[in-house]
N, C-alpha and C positions, 0 to 999 in steps of 0.2 A: 590355501584358505586358512585363516586363523579362527579360533573360537572367540566369541565376544569377550570372554574372560581374559583371554590372552591379549586382545587389543586394548581392553580397559587397563590392564596392568602396565601398559606402556605410558599411561598418562600419570605424571608425577603428582605429588600431594598439592602443589600449587601450580596452576596452569591456566592458560587461556584456550578455550575451545572456540574455533571458528566453524560454526555448523551450517551446512547447507539448509535450504528450505525457504519458502516464501509463500504467503497466503495459506499456511497450514499444510503444505504438501512438499514432498521432495526432501524431507529431513531424515537424518540418521535415527534409527530406532533402537537397535539392540545394544550398541555401545553405551549411549546415555543411560538406558535402563539398567545395564550392568553396573555402571558407575554408581548409580543411586543405591544399589543394593550392597555395595562394597565398603571399603574403608573410607573414612571421612576425608574430604578434600576441600580446598578453597579454590573455586573455579570462577573465572570470568567467562561468560557465555555471550558470544556475538553471533547473531543471525542476520538475515537480510530483511526479515519480516516475521510474521507469526509462524511458529512451528508447532509440533504436536506435544501431547502430554508426557511422552517419554523424556522430553527436555524440560518443558515449562511447568510441569507438575511434579514429576518424580525427583528431579534434581533440587527443586525448591523444598519439597517436603522432607528430603533426606538431609537438608542443611548444607549440601555441597555447593550450591550456587551462591556466590558472594556478590557478584556484579552481573548486570544484564544490559546489553546494548542490542538493538535500539527499539524494541517493540514489546508490548505487554498483551499477550493474546488470550489470557484466561483469568479466572477469579483467583486461582492459587497464586500466580505470579503477581497479580494486581495487589492482593492483600499483603504479600510479603514486602513489596516495594513501598506501599503506603505506610506500613508499619515500621519501615527502616531496617528490616532484616536483610533485604537485598538492595544494593545501590544501583540506581538506574540512570542511564545517560541516553538521551534521545537525539537522533540525528536524521537529517534528510537522506532518503534512500540514494539519491543520485550521487551524493558525496561520500558515502560510506566506504566504497571500494578504495578510493584514494586515501581516505583517512586511515584505513587499516594498512595500506601499503607504505604510506609516507609519514607515519608517526602521528597522525592527527588525533588518535585516541589512545596512543601507546601508554600514556600515563596510567591508565586503568587496566592495561593488559598485563596481568601478573604472570610471572613464571614463564616456562616454555610455552610456545604457541603451537598448537596442533590443529590442523584442519580435519574435521570429521564430517565426511560428505557422503551423500547417497548417489549411486549411479546405476545405470542398467547394463553397463559394460565397462571394463577396465583393462588397460594394457600396462606395459612397463613404464610408460611416460605419458599416458593419456587416460582420460575417462570420458564417458558420455553421461551427462546428468539424467535424472529421472523426470519427475513431473514438474520440476521447476529448475531454473538455472540460477536465479538470484545473484549472489555475489561469489559463487563457487570459483570462477576463474581467479578473482583477486585473493580469495582465501588460500587456495593451494599455492599461489605465488608467494604469499607472505608467510606461510607457515614454516616452522622448523621441520616438522614431520607431518605426514598425511596418513590418515586412516580412511579407507573407502569401504562403505557397505554396498555391496552389489545386490540389488533387489530383484529377485526372480519373479515376484508377483506382478511386476510392471513390464510391459512388452519392450523388447529391445528396439522395436520399430519406432519408439519415441525419438530416436536419433533423427528421424525424418523431419521433425518440427524444430530441431535445435539449430541455431546459427550463432556461433560463438566468436565475437570480435573483441579482441583485447587491445585497448588503446595504448599508444606509446606514452612514455613518461614525459611530463612537461619539463622543459619548455619546447620539446620537439614533438608535441602532440599534433598530429595531422587531423583534418576534418574527418568525421565518421563517414565512411564511403557508402552512403545510402542516398539515392535520389528518389526512392520510392518507399513508402512505409512498409511495404511487404517484400522489399528486396532482400537479397542474401549476400553474405560477405565471405566468411571463413570456414564454414562447415560446422559439424556437430560436436567436435571433440574439444575438451579442455586439456591443454598441455601442461606438463609440470616436469621438474627436475627428477629423474628416476631415483636419485639417491635419497629423496625425501620419502618415498613410499615405505611406510613402516608396517602396514598390515592391510589385508583385504578380508572382510567378513561377509559371509553370505546370509541373506535374509529373504523371507518370502511374505513379509507383512505389508499390507496395503496401508496407505495414508489414512488417518482419521478423516473421513469425508467432511466437507463443508456442509453445514445444515442451514438451508435457506428457509426462513419462515414464510408462510403464505402472506402475500401482500395484504395489508390492512386497508380499510376504507380511506384512512389518511394517506397512506402510500399512493393509492390510486388517484386521489385528488392532487397530490403533489405531481405525480406523473402526468396527469391531464394538463396541469398548468405549464409544466415543462414542455410538453408536446405543443401546446398552443404558442408558447414563446418561440420555440425553434421553427415552427412553420412560418411565423412572421419574420423571424430573423433570416431565414434562408432567402426570402424574397427581397430583403432590403440591404443585406450586408454583402459587399463585394468579396469579402474574405471567403464566403461560402458559394461563390458563383460557379466554380468548377468542381470542387470536391468538398466533402465533409468528413473530417477525421475526428473521431470521438474518443473520449476517455471517461470511464466511470470508476469511482472508488469501489473497493471490495465491500460486500455486505448485502443484506437482504433488500435494503432500499435501492442500492445501485443496481441490483439484479432486476428489480421491478421497473426501474426507470428505463433499462435497456428494452424491455418489452414494450413500453409506451412509445419509444421512438421507432419501433418497427412499423407503427401505423402512420408515420410522417411521410408525406409525399415528397421525395427528394428529387423527382424528375429524372434527368439523365446524368445527374452528378454521381461521381464515384463516392461511395460511402465505406469507410473502413474504421476499425477500432485500433487506436494507437495508444496503448496504456500499459498497465502493470499485469492485470490478471484476466484470464479467460474464465468467465463464469457461465453457468447454465444458460442464462439469457442470451449470451453471445452464440452458443451452439444453436439455440432456436432461430436466431437471426440468420446465421450461416445456412442452416438447413432450409430456411424459407427463401433464400436468395436475396435477403435484405442487405447483406454486407458483402463487399468485395473480398474482405479478409480481415484478419486480426493479428496484430503484433503485440507481444506482451513478454513477461518473464516467468509466468506461472500458470498452471492449470488448476485454479482454485474451484474445483467442481464438487457437486454433491456425489453421493454414492452412485445414483442413477446416471449423472452426467459423466462420471469417470468411466463407468462401464460402457456407456455409449461412445465415448471417445476412444477407449482402448479397442473396441470392436471395429472401429472404422478409422484407425490411425492413418492409413494410407490415403483415404479420401480427405480427411481433415488436414493432412499435411500439405495439400494443394493450396489451402487458404489460411493456415495458422503457422506462425513462426514465433519461437521463444528466443529471447536474447538475454544477455547479462543485464542485471538491473541498472548498472551505470550507463547502459546504452538505451534500454527501454525508457528510462527516466531522464535522459540527457537533455539539458536545456537546449542544446543545439538542435536536436531533432524535433522537440516539442515546438520550437519556434519555426523550424524549416517547414514543417507540415501543417502549420496553422491549427493546432489542435484545439478543439472545444472540450474543456475539462469540466466534469460534473462530480463534485465531491460533497461529503456530508460534514457535520460538525456537531459539537456539543451545544454551542450557542453563538449568536452574532449580536454585537452591540449596535446601538443606534447610528453609529458612524461607519459601520461596515467592517470593524475589526472582528476576526473570527477566532474563536477558541475551539480547537478540534480535539483536545487531549485531556483536559482537567475539569473535574467537577468543583465548582466554587473556587477555581484557581489553585487548588491545593492537591486534590486527590486524582492521580493519573488513572485514566480508564483504558488507554491503548498506547498510542504513540503517533507521531506525526506521519509516519510512513512516507508515501509518495505524494500526499496531498499538497505539501508545500512546493514540490517540484513542479506540479502542474498549475497550482494556483498562481505562482509567480511567473511562469514562462509560457503558458498557453495564451493564445490570442483572445480567447473568451473564457473567463473563469466563472463558473457557476457553483454556488453552494445551495444544495437542496436539503432542507430539514423540516421535520414537523414543527409547528409553532409552539408546542408545549411538550413537557415531559412529566413524569411521575403522575400519570393518569389525568393530566390537565391542570395539576396544581402549580406547576412551575413554567414560566414563560421562557422560551428559548431566544426571544428577542429581548435584550436587556439594555439598560442605560449605558453600562460600561463594563466590559468583561475584564475580570481580574487576571486573566491569562490570555495572551495573544500568540497564536501560531501563524496566522496569515493576516497581515496588516490591512488597513483600509485601502491601501494602494494596490492590493492584489485581487480582491474580490470584485467582479464586475456586476454580477447579477445574483440576487438571493431569491430562492423559490420556497414557498411554504404551501400548505393546502389552501391558504387564503389568497394567494395571488403571487405576483412577480414584482420584485423591486429592482428596477434597472438603475444601477448606481452610476453608470457611465456619464461623465460630464457634470455630475451634480456636486454642489457645494456640500460641506458637512451638514448644514441645517436642512438642505433639501433631501439629503440621504436619510436623515432622521425622520423626516415626514414620510418618505416612501416606505421605510421599514416599519414604522408604526402602522401603516395601512395594511401590512400583511401579517401583523401579529394576531394572536388569537383575540377575538372581540372582547373577551372578558378582561384582557389586560390593556386594551388600547387607551382607556380613560386614564389609567395610572401612568402610562408612558407619556401621554400628552401632558399630564400634570407635571411630570418630571421635566419635560422639555420647557415648559413655561417657567419653572423655577430656575432651570439652568440658564435661560435666556436673560434673567435679571442682571447677571454679571457680564453679559456680552461675551465677546470672543469669537474667533472663527469656528471653534469647536466647543460650544457651550457645555459646561458640566456643573452640576450641583454636587461637588465632591463630598459634602457632608452626608449625603444620603445615597451616593452612587452604588455602594456595595451593600447597603441595608435594604435596598428596594426589593420587594417581593411581589 
């Protein structure tokens, strides 16, 4: 075992760190913390999703982080990116592993590339990830050298929920060998070239737990509308005749929506979660027998949820499987299993274009994460958002969003606390009418006035470009 200072000393002044972690868990802690306290460096930091403060606070405040791919998990990193102190590049989760392996983002990966990853066990040419798998297999494959933090605070029994399948390189890439969302492929270990292993550091620090706020009245109204829509959809949509495979975005609203669907009468259909993260709401559904099981890449749990999972790993392992993020988010599997995806956003415009990442089109608030993977590839894509922000002063239904993450061709259904806009089969003008109807009542007259002005110039997708971005 090496001391954190010894491992940190292996990282040169200019380097790219490929760090494990997804959904704020499973990330290295001691080595990044030690780097931030040491000599100045110029680092590109690549993760799979949100990680902890040891990476996205300490390395930002120390000035060591120069570039960040592909997620913004906290205020410290957000401010540095929006101020231009850290250069940010956003990517779809499903594509990131290949882009790291095959030079897709190499232009910004400065210096030597080191994988710094967390595990619950390690051998000379293998490791078992901790509370997330994320892109760890791709990172250890692409790195010049590997540093492993073995976390003794997390049970080695987590190996029971890991299933690590690494795809072949194109053009010889075979189909992912899963015919069941909860099936297994290649076991719990991530393999690597033993010559790459540079250091192993021991830690006993738990992840910073995810903090879910209590559902608001608005959350509960959104959840009720989603529940009503799904109850009707189950009865009329042949896609859902035999099985319902669900995905929810990470966060407090997504966690609340899971609870709402626990009350849906699914009949004798198999119901499973096929997505990115296991949240507390999924544990509740599993414990209540409402889910057949869950397939994800991360255990993004609260402190209580993490304790609950760790104490019953063996039982949960019968129903929960974690996969690499390029498998959990693969278009191939999302399509194969007919996933119903429910994600959130910053705003939606009148024609169904979705902004998931930027305030007023300029200031990043997070990252696209896996939302685009599911919005584009699931059989039924749902965006669930409150109708307003900033205490009701700002509408989330807008005439024209200045930043588009999911185009009008990807979102099928929009849900707010005021209702459901089913956009399937509707023309742009019909979509605008449906979305106005679920906006907050205080903004509907202004939206209707905008539509009237836009219609004067005609067109398939009418806009009043002179006022589109000045509308309040």
